[in-house]
N, C-alpha and C positions, 0 to 999 in steps of 0.2 A: 446850612454850613456845618460840615463835619468838625468835631472836636479832635484835632490832631494829637492831643495829649491823652486821649482815651486809651486806657490800658489794653483794650481789646485789639488795638491796631499794632501791638508789639509782641514779639515772641520772646520767651525767657532765654536769657543768655546761656544758662547751664544746660537747659533741655536742648537748646540748639546745638551745643557742643556734643551732647550725647548722640544726637542725630548724625553729626559728623563722624564720630567714632563708629557708629553703626555702618556708615558707608565704607569705612575701612574694613569692617567685618564682612561686608558684602563681597569685597575683593577676595577674601579667603574662601568664600562660597562659590566663586566663579569657576566653573569646571573647564572653561576655555583656557585658564591659566595653568602653567606647569605646577606640579604638586608642591614643590618646595617654595615656589613663589607664593602660593596660597598660604603656606605655613609662615612665611615671612610676614604677611599681612596680619596673621594672628598674633605674632610677636609684637608688631607695631601697635595693634589694638591693646594688648596687655600693658605695654610700657606707657602708652597714652593714658590708660585708665589709672595706672599707679600715680602719675603726676596729677591727674584730675582730683583724686582723693587727697593726695598730700597737700594740694594748694587750694582748690576750689571748695571741696567739701569741708576741709578743715576751716576755711574762711567762713563758710556759712554757719558752722557750729559755733565759731567765736562770735559771730553776729547775733545768733540766737541766745547765747549765754549772756551777751551784753544787753539784751533786751531790745535790740533793733527790730522794728516792726516791718518796715517796707524798704525794699531796695530794688532799683531798676524800673524802667518805663512800664513793664508789665504788671508791676505792683504786687507781685507774689512775695509773701513773707519768707524769711529764711527757713522757718519750719515747714511751710508749704513746699518750698523748693527741695528740702531734704527728703520729704516724703515722696515727692514725685521722682527724684533721682533714685531712691531705694527701690521703688516700685518698678521703674524702668529697668534697672540693672538686674534685679532678681528675675525678671521675666527673660531678659536677654541672656542670662547665664546659661539657660537651657540650650539656646541657639549656639552659644560658644562651645559647650560640651559636645553637642551633636556634630558641629563643624570639625572640631579637632579629632573626634573619634572617626568620622568619615574620611578625613584626610589620611589618617594612619592606616585605615583599612586599605586604602588605595596604595599607600606607600609599601605595604606588605607585598603587593603584587610586583613591586619594583625591587624586592629583596632588601627593604630597609624597615627595621622593626623597633618598637619600644616594648620591652618586656620587663616584668618585675623579676626579682631575684628567684622566686620559686618557679618561674616559667622557663628558665634557661636550662641548658644541658648540664650534666654532672661536671664535664670538663670546664665549661664556662663558669660554673660555681667555684671551682678551684681557683680559676684566674681571678675572680671577683674577691674571694677570701684573701688571696695574696695581696690584691690591690688595697683591701681594707687595712690589713696589717701594716702595709708599707706607707700608705699615703693618708689614710683617714684616721686610724687609731691615734697617731701621735698628735693630731691637731684638733680633734673633735672634743666637744665640751659636754660631758654628762653632768647633770645637775639634779641632785636630790632636793626635794622640797618638803620640809617638815619644820618642826619647832626650832631646830637649830640651823636649818638651811633655808634662808628666806628666798622667796620667789625672785628671780633675777630681773634686772632691767633688760628689756629686749629692744635693741636699736631699731631704727626705721628700716623696713624691708628685711628684718631678721627672718630667717627660715630655719625650721627645725622639726623635731618630732616630740609629741607629747606621749608619754608612756605610762601605762598602768602595770605595776609589777607585783609579784608575790614573793615574799621571803621564803626560800626553800626549806628553812628550818621551822620558823614560827607560823608560816602560812599567812602572815600579816600582809595586808594590801597597802601598797605605797604608790605614790605618784612622782613622776620626775619629768625632766625635759632633757633633750639632747640638742644642743645648738650646732648647726652645720655652718661652719665659717664660709664666707663668700669666696675665699680662695679656692675652695673645692668646686669641681665641675658639678653642674646640676645633674648631668647624666654621665654615667661611666660608659665609655664606648668600647664595645667588643666587635671588631670588624664592622658588620652592618647592623649591630644590635646596640640599642641605647637602654641602659638600665637606670631607672630613677634612683638617686643616691639614697633616699630615705628607706627604700626596700632593702638595700644592702645593710644600712645602719641597723634597721629593726632586726635583721637576722643575727646581728652580733651584740644584742643588748646585754646578754650575760657576760660578755667580755668587758662591757663598759660598767655594768653594775654586778660585780661578782657576788654570788650567793642569792641572786634574784632571777626569776624567770619572767618572761614577757607574757602578759595576759592579752593586752591589746595596745594598739598605737594609732596615732593619726599624725599626718604632717600638718604644719601650721605655718602661716606667714603673716607678719604684722606690718601695718602701714600707719605711720605717724604724721602729724602736722610737720611739714618740712619747710614752711615759709619762714623767712628770716626777716624780722623787723629790726632795722638799725636806727637807733636814736642818734642821728648825726650830731645833734647839739651837744651830746655827752661824749662824743668820740674825739679824744685828743689824737689818737692814732687810728686812722680808719682801717688800716690793714689788720691791726691787732683786734679791733672789735669785730671785724668780719670773721677772723679765725675763730673767735669765741662763739660767734653765731653759728658757724659750721659745726662746732662741737655740740651746741645746744640742739641743732636740727635732729641729731640722732636720738634726742630724749623728748621730743615734742609729744603732745597728747596723742594717744592711740585713737585713730579714726576708722580703722577697718581691720577685721580679722578674717583671714581665709583659712578654711579647714578642709582637710582631705575627706574622702568618702568614708573612711573608717571611723570618723568622729561620732561617738555616741554620747548619751546624756551624761555618763560618768566623767568622760574626758572633758566635755564642754563645761560642766559645772566646776570641775577642778580649775580649769584655765580661767574661767570668768570670775571665780572668787577672788582672784589675784589681779585681774586686769580691768574688770568692769566695762567691757565693751558693750555699747547699746546693741540689743539683740538683732535689730534690723540692719546693723552694720557687720553682721557675721554672714559670710558667704560660704556655703558648703559645695564643694566641687567633686564630681565623680571622675574627674580627670586630674592631671598633674598640675600642681600649683606653680605659679610664676610663668605666665605665658611668655614673658620677655626672654626667658632662658631658652626658648625654642630657636633663637639665633644660633645656638651651638650646633643644632642639627642642620639648619639652613646652610650653614657654612661648610658642610661636608663636601670637599672638592671632588670626591669620588662619584658624587651624584649631581654634578654641575649641569647635566642634561635636563634635570628637573627644575631648573630655574630659567628665568628670562635671560638670554645672553647679555653679558655686560657690554655696554656701549663705550667706546673710547672717544672722549671729547676731542674735537679737531681744531687745529689752528687754521683758520680760513684767511683769505686776503682781508686786510693788508698785513696780518701777522703770520704769514706762512713762510717767511724768509728769516734770515739772520739779522735783518736790518733792526737797529735799536728801536725801542719803543718811542724814545724821544724823537727820532727822525720821522717815524710814522706820524706822530701827533703834530709835528711841525707842518705837515701837509694837510691834515684832515682830522675831524672828530671821528671817533669809532664807538659804535654801540654793539656790545656782545650779549648774546643770550645763552646763558649757561643752563644745563651742562652740555648742550649740543656743541657750543663753541667753548673752547678750553678756557679755564681760569688762568692758565699759564702766563698770558700777557700781563696780568696784574702782578703776579709774583715776580715776573721779569722786570717790571717797572721798578719795584722796590729793590730787587737785587742789583740791577744796573745802576740805580741811584746810589746804592751803598758803595759801589766800586768806582764810580765816575769821579775823578778828581775835581771836576768843575761843579759838582753838586755841593751846595752849601748846607741845605736843610731838608729834612724829611719830617712831615707831620702826618699822624694817622690816628684814627679812632679804632680801638679793638674791643669788640663786644664778645664774640665767640671765636677765638683763634684756633681752638682745638689743640691737640697734643702734637709735638714734633713739628711745629709750624715753621716752614721755610721763610715766611715773611718776618716772623719775630727774630729768627736767626740772622736775617739780613739786616734788620734794624739794629740788632746787637753789634754786628760787625761795623755798621756805619758809625754808631756811637763810639765804639772803641777806636775807630780811625780818626776821630776828632770832628766828625760832622755834627751839626746841631740836629739832634733827634728829639722830637716831642711826641709823646704817645699818650693818648687818653685811653686808659685801660678801665673799662667799666667793671668794677668789682662786684656789682650787684646783678650781673647777668645770671639769672636763676639756673642752678645746677651746673654752671660753668665757673662758679666762684673759685674753686680750688685751682683749676687750670690757670685762671687769670691771676690769681695770687702768685703762682710760680713765675708766670711771664713778667709780672710787674717787678718782682724781685730781681729777675735776671736782667731786665732792661735798666733798672736803677743801678745795679752793680756795674753795668757796662758804661755808665755815664750818661744815659738818656734822661731827659726830663720827663717824668711820669706823673700824670694827673689821675686822680682817683675819683672822677665824677664831679658833678655839680650838686651842691647842697640842695636836697629836696627833689632832685630829678635824676632819672636814669638817662644816660647818653646812649641812644640807640641808633643815631645817625651813622652812616657808613661812608667815610670820606678819607682821602689821602691827598697830600699836596707835596710836590717836589719842587724845590727852588734851585735853579741851575744858572751858572754864569754862561752867557752866550756873547762872545765878543766883549764889548764894554758895558753890556747891560745884564740885568737879571731876567730870566724867563721862568714861568711857573707852569707846571703840568698837574692836572687834577684827575683823580678817579672818584666817581660818585656811584654808589651801588645800592641795590635793594637787599643784598645779602651780606653775610659775614665774610671777613677775611680768613676763610677756612677752606683750604684746598681740598679737604676730604669731603665736606658737605657740598662743595661746589660741583661735585660729580653726581649728586643725587637730588639736589634742590634746583628748581628752575628759578633763575634770578637774572637781573640785567646789570651790566656794567657800562658806564658811560665814561670815556676817556677823552680829555680835551685840554687844549691850552688856550681856549677862548678867554680873552683878557677879562671880560666882564664876569665870567664864571669863576675864574681863578682868583680874582680880586674878592669875590664874595666868600670863596672857600677860605681865603686868608682871614677875612673878618670873622668868619665862623670860628677858626682856631684861636683868634685873639679873644673872642668871647669865652671860649672854654678855659683859656689859661689866665685871663685877667678878670677884672670886675666890670660888669655891664648889666644894667637893669633893662636896657632897651633891646639889644641883640637884633637889630634890624638889618636885613640884607636887602640888596637891590634886585638881583636877578633870581636868587634862590629864596625860598621861604622856609623859615625855621619855626618849629613848634618849641615852646607853647605859645609864642607871641603872634606869629604870622600865618602859620599853615591853615588852621581852621577857618579864620576869616577869608583867606584866599579861596579855599574850597567852597565855602558857602556862597561867596560872591560869584564864582564860576557856575555853580548850580543855578543860582538865581538868574544869572544872565541867560542861561539856556531856557529857563522858564519864560523869559520875556519873548523868546523866539517862538514860543508855543509849539505847533506841530513841526516847525522847521528845526526845533532843538533836538540834539542827540547827545547822549552821555553813555560812555562805556567805561566801566570801572572794574579793575581786577585787584582784589585784596584778599587777605587771609580771613579777616573778620570785619563785620559791620555791626557796630553796637551803638555808636554815639547818637543820642536822641535828636540833637539839633540837626545833624546831617540827615538823619532819616526823615525828619519832618520836611527839610528842604527838598529831598527827593520826592516825597509825597506831593508837595506843592508843584514840583516840576511835572510830575505825572498828571496831576489835575489840569495843568496848563496844556497838556498834549505832547509833552516831550517824550521821545522814545528813550527809555532807560534800560540798559543792559548791564547786569551785574554778574560778575564772575567771582563768587565768594566761596573760597575753599572750605572754611570752617564755620564759625559762628555767624549767623545772620538774624538780627532781631527785627528786621523789616518784613512785613507781610506783603507779598506781591499779589496781583490779580484781584484786588478788592474793588468792586464797582464804585466809581466816583472818587476813588482814592488812589489806588495803585494799579489800575488795570493796564497802564502803559509800561509797567515795570516787569521785567523778567529776571529771575535769579537762577543761576546754575552753579553747580559745584563740580569740579573736575578732580577725580581721584584716579591715580594711575601709577605707573612705574616710578615716576619722579614726584617728589613733593612740590606742589605748586606754591611758590614762595614770593614771586615777583609782585610788586605793586605798580600798576600801570594805569593811567587815567587818560581818557579822551573826552574833550569838550569841543564840540563842533565849531562854536562861535568864539572860542577863546583864542588868544594869541600869546604864546604858541598853543597849539591844540593838544599836544601830547606832553604828559608829565610822568616822571618816575619818582618813587618815594621809598624811604625806609619805614614809613608809618602805615599801620592799618588804621581803619576809621573807627577807633575806639577811644573813649575818654582818656585812658592811660597813655595812649600815643599822642593824642592831640593836645592834652592838657598837662600831663605829668612826666613827659619825656622830652629830651632834646632830639628832634628829628629834622630831616631835610626833605623838601619838595623841590624838584628840579624840572623846569620847563625845558623841553628839547626843541631847539630852533633849527638844528642841523637837519636838512630835508631828508637825507638818506636814512638817518637814524630814526627820525620821526615816522617815516614811511614803514620802516621795519617793525617798529613797535605797534603801529596800527594794524599791520598784517597779523601779528601775533594775536591781538585782541579779536580780530575778525575770524581768524581760524578757530580760536577757542569758543567763540560764540556759536560756531557751526558744528562743534564736536558732537557726534552722535554715537560714540563708543564709550567714552570715559565720563560723560556728563550726566548729572542728576539734576532734575528741576525741582525747585522749592514750590510747594503749594501753600495756599493761604492758611491751612491748618497747622503748618510747621513741619509736615511730613515731606519727604522727598520721593520722587519717582524716577526710575531710570529712563532716560530719553531713548525711545526705540531706535535701534540701529537700522539704518537704511542699507540693506544687503547689497544693493546695486551701487551705492556710493558711501562706503564706510569712511567716516572722518574721525580718525584717532589722531588728535593734534600732536601728541608726543611721538607717535610712530612716524607720522608724515614728516615732522621736522628732522628726526633722526635720518630718515631715508634721503631727504633732500640735502642735508649736510654732508652725507656720505657721497652723494652725487657731485657736489662741489669739490670735495676733497679729492675724489678720483680724477676729476677734470684738471686738477693742478698739474698732473704729470703729462697730459697729452693735448690740452687745449691751449690756445693763445691767452695771454694774461687778460686782455680786454674782455674776452668771452667769459672767463672765470669770474672776473669782477662783476660783470652784469648778472651772471647766474647767482652769485652770492647775495647781491642786493635784492634779488627776487626770492630770497630764501624761503618765504612762506607763501607768497602769492601763487606760485606754481602749484603748490600743494592744494 
């Protein structure tokens, strides 16, 4: 009998995440992709890594400082994890540099360049000098560091230049810093040439430090602990304490220092005397710091031919006409798969509810609404017109706290009832409920999703939206909002399942039920991350019983597949492509219903420490559509990587005779349905739409 708690059967969460980011890096190395598309993936890789250091590495450092010995099913200590992370990233840094240099060599053939100040023409230098005097000199911050000028505090993600200077009169050697404000562009653009701002700044050091000449310089970038711990027991005003937390984020412990290729021992010693960054957390780059800033180049519309063509999400039946969303839902449930199918019907639902005189109330959860949100604007209008608007704004949505603070204040000022979370939990569920008068009765309409109410990210994240006026479901959504706004220790729903009380037991029960079916059992799961130990052990037992388990896990996966007598019936793939795979969809062959969607990943934080929803899909057409999505992704042989028992991933070989790129196929078929709207009869189009993925 195998010991299912043995650490050797679990992969480390942090190292698994690094493998995910490496798969993103692989996209940047894929020569089949257009050059700026490859550069985009490097930008994503960099911003992913920034957040990993700000949150995960910072957290491990805190655990180590606190004396915590073991964390996670793999039983690696925080110190062991930190060592493995540093080793991994120092090795991968060379791959990143090579990839970036290679891409720019290819871009030069397309007449797009990155050049330092010294490399441009005399005419271009004059233009750059004028740019410096007009836009940079007035806002840049030169800082002398000596006995009377203390070393400054550097905010999180601060970027700038370390300089070694010589007094032109006394020949005395001095050191200083030049902080480059974020409002300045990372690169100065001259037609098709991008000039790194630090090379222009270095050229004008004598203007910033009159009487001194530059000996040498290096660019630098600082990463700090950016996690916000909110002691809710002490928070009389939750918004006020969060605002204070956002201010403190800028001053968290320094966890990483990035230095440019010019950094030598003198510059490093000067910097480290004042910051004391652990030497293994210093990364030296022979390329430009801040990969995330490459978005500036990716966005150059003059080179749009070097990116993957943008896809326009489509309104398919039954949302292809001007018929109101309420009228559509009176006839049927609807399941949408974004971004192929437009997010517009969800926005229209709220906008129509805001204007409809028969609508009494609108209730919503907002986790990441984004900037300039049409949904929030509609909610504001509804509240101002006297409708009862209740909005759960999750102020603890990491890195979206500032946006959410703005929306919360706007909604409160409009007269909406705004809730700021549940004590001790993050509200991550995605749900909306509209209550409308129909004749002499009240009727309710619900939206339940796997993604955020964000029209921008809905164009680049794959997510599902379920719209219904099914009485059992809307009654549960009503209970859910009563739980959020009132006091309840039970929080039990009938048709839906809520974390932290109901979801995990339900999932374990369905896995165990499939295990009873042995070789007849079949489970397909699509999530972003799989970490929870209890769930993993249940999947191991199902595999041991003979159940076929197919897991589509985009990011972290702590389960080890393919181990004899343990997980040989489990296959794990990860899909990395044009769109960020974000939907959570589950299939259990012997459950009733068989198909579920959820806001939750299979992680302890989602199943135990967050308010989440799990929704069973009984509507046959919607369930069939979701199963088609799962089956198509399981067969992908273009975007999919397969997890091996050692924690590494291998690219699934592409069948040249039958390429299955699930994202491309769904785009193509969606377009086919959209074009058929103009020339085919409605019944044919409807049938074609319901076979959206099966034909592919």
